[in-house]
N, C-alpha and C positions, 0 to 999 in steps of 0.2 A: 577719501573717497564720500563720507554721509556730507562734506561739503559740496562737494560734484554733483549730487543728487538735487541738494535742496536746489541747484542755481540750474538746471536742468530742469527739473519741476517749477521754477519760478518762472522761466523763459517759455515754457510751455503754456502756463495758464495767463502770460502775458498775450501769448497768439489768439488762445481761444478768445480773451476777454480783448484782443480788437478786430479778430474776426465777426465778434456780436453787436460791433458798432455798424458794420459795412454792410445795404439792406440788400436783399436779394432782389436780384431784379433780370428780369426772363430775357428781353426785349434786346437784340443784339446792337442796338442804338447805344444800351449803356439805361435808355431812360423807361422808367415805367408808369403809366399814368391812368388813373382810372375816375372818370368822373358816373355819380350816383345820387338819384335824388333821395331825398331823408324824408320818411315819417314824423309825425308831431313824438312819437315815441323815442326816435333815432336820434332825432336833432337832442333831447333830453340827456337821452344818452351821453353824446359826443361832446355837447356843447352846452347841458346844464347847469342848471344854478350849483355853486360851489356851496351855500349857506344863501339864510335870509338878505345877508347884505347885498346878495351877488344876483341881480337881474339878467333874463335872457332875452336879449332881443330879439332872438331869432323863435322866440313864441310867446314871448309876452308881447311883443309889437302887433301880435293879432289881436290880443287883447284889448291892446290901447284903441285897437283903430276900429273895434265895433262897436263905440260910441257915435259915430259917425251917420249921416244920414245914409239911405238905401247906396245913393249914388256916389257916395262916395266911399264906401268901403273898402276893400283891399285885402285882398289874402296871399301869400307869398307860399313859393315852391322853393324849397333848400336844397342845392348842390353842395356835392362836397366831392371836393377835388383833390385826388391824394395821389403824389407824385413820389417816388422812389425814384431815388438817381447815382452813378458812381461816376458821373462827370459833374463839371459844371456848367449850367446851360442859362438860357433866360427862358421864361418860360410867360405864355398867357393867354388871357381867354382871347380865340380871334374872330367866335361866332355861336352862339345862343339862340336858336330857335322854339317858341314853345306853340304847339296847336292842338285845337282841339279837335271832336270828333269828323266838323265838317271842312278844317284843314284853313280855318280863321285863328290870326294870329291871338294867342291869351291871356299873355303874359311876355314881361321885355326883364331884362338883364338890372339890374342896380349898379352902378359903380359903389365902391364903399362908401364915395362922398357922398353921392345922391342917396343911399340907404341913412345915412346921419340924418340928413334934411330933411327924412320923410320921417323919421323917430324923435329928431327937434320938434316937426310942426305938430306932433301929438302930445310932446312931454309937458307936464308941467311942474316937476321935477328936477332940480338942476343934479338931484344927490342920482336919481335915479339915469338922466342922462348922462353922467360920465360913467357912470356904472356902465353903460350901453356902449358907450365912445371907449372905454378903455380894452370889452369883451370882442369890439368890433376889431381894435388896432391888435388884439392879440390872433384872430381868425378869421377874418376876411380878406379875401381875395385881397390885392394890392393895388389900387388905380395904377394901370400902366407896368402891369405883370411883376415879376420874382425874378432875381435872381438867386437859381439855385444851385448850393456847392452837394458834392456828395451826400446822401444821408434821405431820411425819409421826414415827409414833411406834410400835412393835410389843410385843406384850405375850405373856407362854405362861399358861396352866393350866392347869393336870394334875386329869385325871377320875382316878379310884384305885378297882378293884376285884379282886376277886378271881380268882386266879392258877386255870387258864387263863382269860383272857377271850378267850371265841369270837366268830371270828368269821366275817362282816363284822359289824362295828357300826355302828348306825342311829345317827349323832349332831345333835341338833336344841339349836343353841344362839340364845337370844333377849339383844341388846344394847342395854339401854334409852342413845337418845343424847338424852337431857334433853328432846327434845321431840318431837312425833307420838309416833305406835307404837313398840314395839320392833322392830327387824329382827331377823328370824330368820333364820338359814344350815340347812340341811340338808344331809347328806354322808355318805357311807358309809366308816367307816375300818377299813383292816387293818392291820398293823402287817407 
């Protein structure tokens, strides 16, 4: 009898442990996605330095670029793309628009490769640049989209515009989930 209770208890524990790894998804399609703009404090909280030797390209690059002439300075809008899925699908950024209060384009989305090239053009230190590349490989939304399996994942995408970016900015991001029409997210961004 005692052995049966242990086996039953182990099975119940395994069932709960298995359920803990399945994401909570509210959309009937089986995929939830959210796009938000991150302040510098939130960038640091989610993707900040793990230690002295780990540079943060999403914040430090702003400082790197501050030594440029005023006409060359650039500012970043950092997006966080969170995906929770119960199914396998291909997710891609369909379109992102950033407008100022007058409706003019204020920034554009940089692919991971473009952002790395921007960092490379400003960095004099190979060790720092390698740290940036590692962080981008771990967190930046992949060029060409990503194949998502069941689970949760978050990515970063960076919009780059001329300094100073006028705030608030209206951001509209369309995310293609590989089925139906792209999902559109709209929000105001201020840093």
